[in-house]
C-alpha positions as a Markdown table, in Angstrom:
| # | Residue | x | y | z |
|---|---|---|---|---|
| 1 | Unk | 7.9 | 208.7 | 79.0 |
| 2 | Unk | 9.6 | 209.6 | 75.6 |
| 3 | Unk | 8.7 | 208.2 | 79.8 |
| 4 | Unk | 5.7 | 205.7 | 79.4 |
| 5 | Unk | 3.0 | 207.6 | 77.4 |
| 6 | Unk | 2.0 | 210.9 | 78.5 |
| 7 | Unk | 0.6 | 210.6 | 81.9 |
| 8 | Unk | -2.2 | 208.1 | 82.2 |
| 9 | Unk | -4.9 | 209.7 | 83.5 |
| 10 | Unk | -8.0 | 210.9 | 84.3 |
| 11 | Unk | -5.2 | 209.0 | 84.8 |
| 12 | Unk | -5.6 | 207.7 | 81.5 |
| 13 | Unk | -4.7 | 210.4 | 78.9 |
| 14 | Unk | -1.6 | 210.0 | 77.3 |
| 15 | Unk | 1.0 | 208.6 | 79.4 |
| 16 | Unk | 4.4 | 210.5 | 80.1 |
| 17 | Unk | 6.6 | 207.6 | 79.2 |
| 18 | Unk | 4.9 | 206.8 | 75.9 |
| 19 | Unk | 6.6 | 209.8 | 74.7 |
| 20 | Unk | 9.7 | 207.5 | 74.7 |
| 21 | Unk | 9.5 | 203.6 | 74.7 |
| 22 | Unk | 9.8 | 201.4 | 71.4 |
| 23 | Unk | 9.8 | 198.0 | 69.6 |
| 24 | Unk | 12.3 | 195.4 | 69.3 |
| 25 | Unk | 11.9 | 194.5 | 65.7 |
| 26 | Unk | 13.2 | 197.0 | 63.2 |
| 27 | Unk | 10.9 | 195.7 | 60.5 |
| 28 | Unk | 7.8 | 196.1 | 62.8 |
| 29 | Unk | 8.2 | 199.9 | 62.5 |
| 30 | Unk | 9.1 | 200.2 | 58.9 |
| 31 | Unk | 12.9 | 200.4 | 59.1 |
| 32 | Unk | 14.5 | 197.6 | 57.0 |
| 33 | Unk | 17.7 | 196.0 | 58.5 |
| 34 | Unk | 20.6 | 197.2 | 56.7 |
| 35 | Unk | 24.4 | 196.7 | 56.8 |
| 36 | Unk | 25.6 | 196.6 | 60.4 |
| 37 | Unk | 28.4 | 198.9 | 61.6 |
| 38 | Unk | 30.3 | 199.4 | 64.6 |
| 39 | Unk | 30.2 | 203.1 | 64.3 |
| 40 | Unk | 27.6 | 205.0 | 66.4 |
| 41 | Unk | 27.9 | 208.4 | 65.0 |
| 42 | Unk | 25.8 | 210.5 | 64.6 |
| 43 | Unk | 24.4 | 209.3 | 67.8 |
| 44 | Unk | 27.4 | 209.8 | 69.9 |
| 45 | Unk | 28.0 | 213.2 | 68.3 |
| 46 | Unk | 24.3 | 214.1 | 69.4 |
| 47 | Unk | 24.9 | 213.2 | 72.8 |
| 48 | Unk | 28.3 | 214.6 | 73.2 |
| 49 | Unk | 27.8 | 218.0 | 71.2 |
| 50 | Unk | 24.1 | 219.0 | 71.5 |
| 51 | Unk | 23.5 | 220.6 | 75.0 |
| 52 | Unk | 20.1 | 222.2 | 74.2 |
| 53 | Unk | 17.5 | 221.5 | 71.5 |
| 54 | Unk | 14.2 | 223.3 | 70.6 |
| 55 | Unk | 12.0 | 221.7 | 68.0 |
| 56 | Unk | 8.3 | 221.4 | 67.0 |
| 57 | Unk | 7.1 | 217.7 | 66.7 |
| 58 | Unk | 4.4 | 215.4 | 65.7 |
| 59 | Unk | 3.6 | 212.4 | 67.7 |
| 60 | Unk | 1.7 | 209.4 | 66.5 |
| 61 | Unk | 0.7 | 206.5 | 68.5 |
| 62 | Unk | 0.2 | 203.3 | 66.4 |
| 63 | Unk | -1.2 | 199.8 | 67.0 |
| 64 | Unk | 1.1 | 196.5 | 66.2 |
| 65 | Unk | -0.5 | 196.7 | 62.9 |
| 66 | Unk | 0.4 | 200.5 | 62.1 |
| 67 | Unk | -3.2 | 201.8 | 62.7 |
| 68 | Unk | -3.1 | 205.4 | 64.3 |
| 69 | Unk | -5.0 | 205.6 | 67.6 |
| 70 | Unk | -3.5 | 209.0 | 68.7 |
| 71 | Unk | -2.0 | 212.2 | 67.0 |
| 72 | Unk | -0.8 | 215.3 | 68.5 |
| 73 | Unk | 1.6 | 218.2 | 67.8 |
| 74 | Unk | 3.7 | 220.3 | 70.1 |
| 75 | Unk | 7.3 | 221.9 | 71.0 |
| 76 | Unk | 10.1 | 220.3 | 72.9 |
| 77 | Unk | 12.7 | 222.2 | 74.8 |
| 78 | Unk | 15.8 | 220.4 | 76.0 |
| 79 | Unk | 18.6 | 221.3 | 78.2 |
| 80 | Unk | 21.3 | 218.9 | 79.2 |
| 81 | Unk | 21.6 | 217.6 | 81.8 |
| 82 | Unk | 18.2 | 216.6 | 83.2 |
| 83 | Unk | 16.0 | 219.3 | 82.0 |
| 84 | Unk | 13.1 | 219.3 | 79.2 |
| 85 | Unk | 9.8 | 220.8 | 78.5 |
| 86 | Unk | 7.2 | 218.9 | 76.4 |
| 87 | Unk | 4.1 | 221.1 | 75.4 |
| 88 | Unk | 1.4 | 219.3 | 73.8 |
| 89 | Unk | -1.4 | 221.1 | 71.9 |
| 90 | Unk | -4.6 | 220.0 | 70.3 |
| 91 | Unk | -6.4 | 217.8 | 71.0 |
| 92 | Unk | -5.2 | 217.2 | 74.6 |
| 93 | Unk | -3.2 | 220.0 | 76.0 |
| 94 | Unk | -0.7 | 218.8 | 78.4 |
| 95 | Unk | 2.7 | 220.1 | 79.6 |
| 96 | Unk | 5.5 | 217.8 | 80.9 |
| 97 | Unk | 8.3 | 219.6 | 82.6 |
| 98 | Unk | 11.4 | 218.3 | 84.2 |
| 99 | Unk | 13.7 | 220.9 | 86.1 |
| 100 | Unk | 16.5 | 218.4 | 87.1 |
| 101 | Unk | 15.0 | 217.5 | 90.6 |
| 102 | Unk | 11.2 | 216.8 | 89.6 |
| 103 | Unk | 8.8 | 215.9 | 87.0 |
| 104 | Unk | 5.6 | 218.0 | 86.5 |
| 105 | Unk | 2.9 | 216.8 | 84.2 |
| 106 | Unk | 0.2 | 219.5 | 84.0 |
| 107 | Unk | -3.1 | 218.7 | 82.5 |
| 108 | Unk | -5.1 | 222.1 | 81.9 |
| 109 | Unk | -8.4 | 220.3 | 81.1 |
| 110 | Unk | -8.5 | 218.5 | 84.3 |
| 111 | Unk | -6.9 | 221.5 | 86.2 |
| 112 | Unk | -4.5 | 218.9 | 87.6 |
| 113 | Unk | -0.6 | 218.8 | 88.0 |
| 114 | Unk | 1.0 | 215.5 | 89.1 |
| 115 | Unk | 4.6 | 215.9 | 90.3 |
| 116 | Unk | 7.1 | 213.2 | 91.2 |
| 117 | Unk | 10.8 | 212.8 | 91.9 |
| 118 | Unk | 12.6 | 213.1 | 88.7 |
| 119 | Unk | 14.8 | 209.9 | 89.2 |
| 120 | Unk | 12.0 | 207.8 | 90.2 |
| 121 | Unk | 9.7 | 208.8 | 87.2 |
| 122 | Unk | 12.3 | 208.8 | 84.5 |
| 123 | Unk | 14.7 | 206.1 | 85.4 |
| 124 | Unk | 15.7 | 203.8 | 82.5 |
| 125 | Unk | 13.3 | 205.4 | 80.0 |
| 126 | Unk | 13.8 | 207.3 | 76.6 |
| 127 | Unk | 13.0 | 210.7 | 78.3 |
| 128 | Unk | 15.7 | 210.0 | 80.8 |
| 129 | Unk | 18.0 | 209.1 | 78.1 |
| 130 | Unk | 17.4 | 212.1 | 75.9 |
| 131 | Unk | 17.8 | 214.4 | 78.7 |
| 132 | Unk | 21.0 | 213.0 | 79.7 |
| 133 | Unk | 24.5 | 213.5 | 78.2 |
| 134 | Unk | 26.1 | 210.1 | 78.7 |
| 135 | Unk | 26.9 | 208.1 | 75.4 |
| 136 | Unk | 24.2 | 205.4 | 75.0 |
| 137 | Unk | 26.7 | 203.0 | 73.9 |
| 138 | Unk | 28.3 | 202.9 | 77.3 |
| 139 | Unk | 25.0 | 201.4 | 78.7 |
| 140 | Unk | 23.1 | 200.1 | 75.8 |
| 141 | Unk | 23.7 | 197.6 | 72.9 |
| 142 | Unk | 24.0 | 200.0 | 69.8 |
| 143 | Unk | 23.0 | 198.7 | 66.2 |
| 144 | Unk | 23.5 | 201.1 | 63.1 |
| 145 | Unk | 20.7 | 200.2 | 60.5 |
| 146 | Unk | 22.0 | 202.3 | 57.7 |
| 147 | Unk | 20.6 | 205.1 | 55.6 |
| 148 | Unk | 16.9 | 205.0 | 54.3 |
| 149 | Unk | 15.9 | 207.8 | 52.2 |
| 150 | Unk | 18.4 | 210.2 | 53.5 |
| 151 | Unk | 17.9 | 209.4 | 57.2 |
| 152 | Unk | 20.7 | 207.7 | 59.0 |
| 153 | Unk | 19.0 | 205.1 | 61.4 |
| 154 | Unk | 20.4 | 203.9 | 64.6 |
| 155 | Unk | 18.8 | 201.6 | 67.4 |
| 156 | Unk | 19.6 | 201.0 | 70.8 |
| 157 | Unk | 18.6 | 198.2 | 73.3 |
| 158 | Unk | 18.7 | 197.8 | 76.8 |
| 159 | Unk | 21.0 | 195.3 | 78.5 |
| 160 | Unk | 18.4 | 194.8 | 81.3 |
| 161 | Unk | 15.1 | 192.8 | 80.7 |
| 162 | Unk | 13.2 | 195.2 | 82.9 |
| 163 | Unk | 13.8 | 198.2 | 81.0 |
| 164 | Unk | 11.0 | 200.5 | 80.3 |
| 165 | Unk | 11.6 | 199.9 | 76.5 |
| 166 | Unk | 12.9 | 197.2 | 74.3 |
| 167 | Unk | 14.3 | 199.4 | 71.4 |
| 168 | Unk | 14.6 | 202.7 | 70.5 |
| 169 | Unk | 15.4 | 203.9 | 67.0 |
| 170 | Unk | 16.9 | 207.4 | 66.3 |
| 171 | Unk | 16.9 | 209.0 | 62.6 |
| 172 | Unk | 19.4 | 211.7 | 61.9 |
| 173 | Unk | 19.3 | 213.7 | 58.6 |
| 174 | Unk | 22.8 | 215.4 | 58.1 |
| 175 | Unk | 23.6 | 214.9 | 61.9 |
| 176 | Unk | 20.1 | 216.5 | 62.8 |
| 177 | Unk | 17.6 | 214.5 | 64.9 |
| 178 | Unk | 14.5 | 214.0 | 62.8 |
| 179 | Unk | 12.6 | 211.0 | 64.3 |
| 180 | Unk | 12.5 | 208.9 | 67.4 |
| 181 | Unk | 10.5 | 205.6 | 67.2 |
| 182 | Unk | 9.8 | 203.2 | 70.2 |
| 183 | Unk | 7.5 | 200.0 | 71.0 |
| 184 | Unk | 6.2 | 199.7 | 74.3 |
| 185 | Unk | 5.2 | 196.5 | 76.2 |
| 186 | Unk | 1.6 | 196.7 | 75.1 |
| 187 | Unk | 3.2 | 196.5 | 71.3 |
| 188 | Unk | 2.1 | 200.3 | 70.7 |
| 189 | Unk | 4.6 | 202.2 | 68.6 |
| 190 | Unk | 5.1 | 205.8 | 69.5 |
| 191 | Unk | 6.8 | 207.7 | 66.6 |
| 192 | Unk | 7.9 | 211.3 | 67.0 |
| 193 | Unk | 8.9 | 213.4 | 64.1 |
| 194 | Unk | 10.9 | 216.7 | 64.6 |
| 195 | Unk | 11.2 | 219.6 | 62.4 |
| 196 | Unk | 12.5 | 223.1 | 62.9 |
| 197 | Unk | 15.0 | 221.9 | 65.0 |
| 198 | Unk | 17.5 | 224.5 | 66.5 |
| 199 | Unk | 20.5 | 223.1 | 68.8 |
| 200 | Unk | 22.8 | 224.8 | 71.2 |
| 201 | Unk | 21.0 | 228.1 | 71.5 |
| 202 | Unk | 20.6 | 230.1 | 74.9 |
| 203 | Unk | 17.6 | 228.6 | 76.7 |
| 204 | Unk | 15.7 | 230.7 | 79.2 |
| 205 | Unk | 15.8 | 228.7 | 82.7 |
| 206 | Unk | 12.1 | 229.6 | 83.2 |
| 207 | Unk | 11.2 | 227.2 | 80.4 |
| 208 | Unk | 12.0 | 224.3 | 82.8 |
| 209 | Unk | 9.4 | 225.6 | 85.6 |
| 210 | Unk | 5.8 | 225.8 | 85.9 |
| 211 | Unk | 3.5 | 228.6 | 86.9 |
| 212 | Unk | 0.1 | 227.1 | 87.7 |
| 213 | Unk | -3.3 | 228.8 | 87.7 |
| 214 | Unk | -5.0 | 229.2 | 90.9 |
| 215 | Unk | -6.9 | 226.3 | 91.9 |
| 216 | Unk | -4.9 | 223.7 | 90.2 |
| 217 | Unk | -5.3 | 220.4 | 92.2 |
| 218 | Unk | -1.5 | 219.4 | 92.8 |
| 219 | Unk | -0.9 | 215.6 | 93.3 |
| 220 | Unk | 2.4 | 214.7 | 94.8 |
| 221 | Unk | 3.5 | 210.9 | 94.2 |
| 222 | Unk | 6.3 | 208.9 | 95.5 |
| 223 | Unk | 9.2 | 211.0 | 97.2 |
| 224 | Unk | 8.4 | 214.1 | 95.2 |
């Protein structure tokens, strides 16, 4: 999930963790390697100063040779620590909500909701990373790639070979998060572009809960 892809469902619809898992080579996803630096700003500032975030996004899933295989638009609400809501619109509606204890994945088309323990589901995933408030430099290897067309690029690499992603790239424009890129174990690239980004606004607690229609099939997995 910015977890593996949005929940795999029917279970093969987009997987939750695909929202957030990336490639190991910067050139593969179109960002040339630039001068390295020991500074991790603006990444550190993002995790230390941003407590809430609301943005529209466009998500693309690409093959290794950059052919598009899935496109979707939606909205993200994030409240640290531990809460987020990803709403996907056309062509496949889906809502992914983390309330701090559980993660709910609701698929209106299937009239189905899957619920899992949040720690079990997120673990060492990009979604868990974004929802946390710890400085990534404490747990990950960080590389500053430089600036390309006004975007400051920073990559993080997991220290564990068993992590859910190989690399995540964050793109910031004047300190504002504009893009997250990732490569999954199947060599698929997930690219998320953000716009209308607002940070540190009051966010209704109700955004991080789900009211399900009568008749929704609820599937509990793990220790939910």
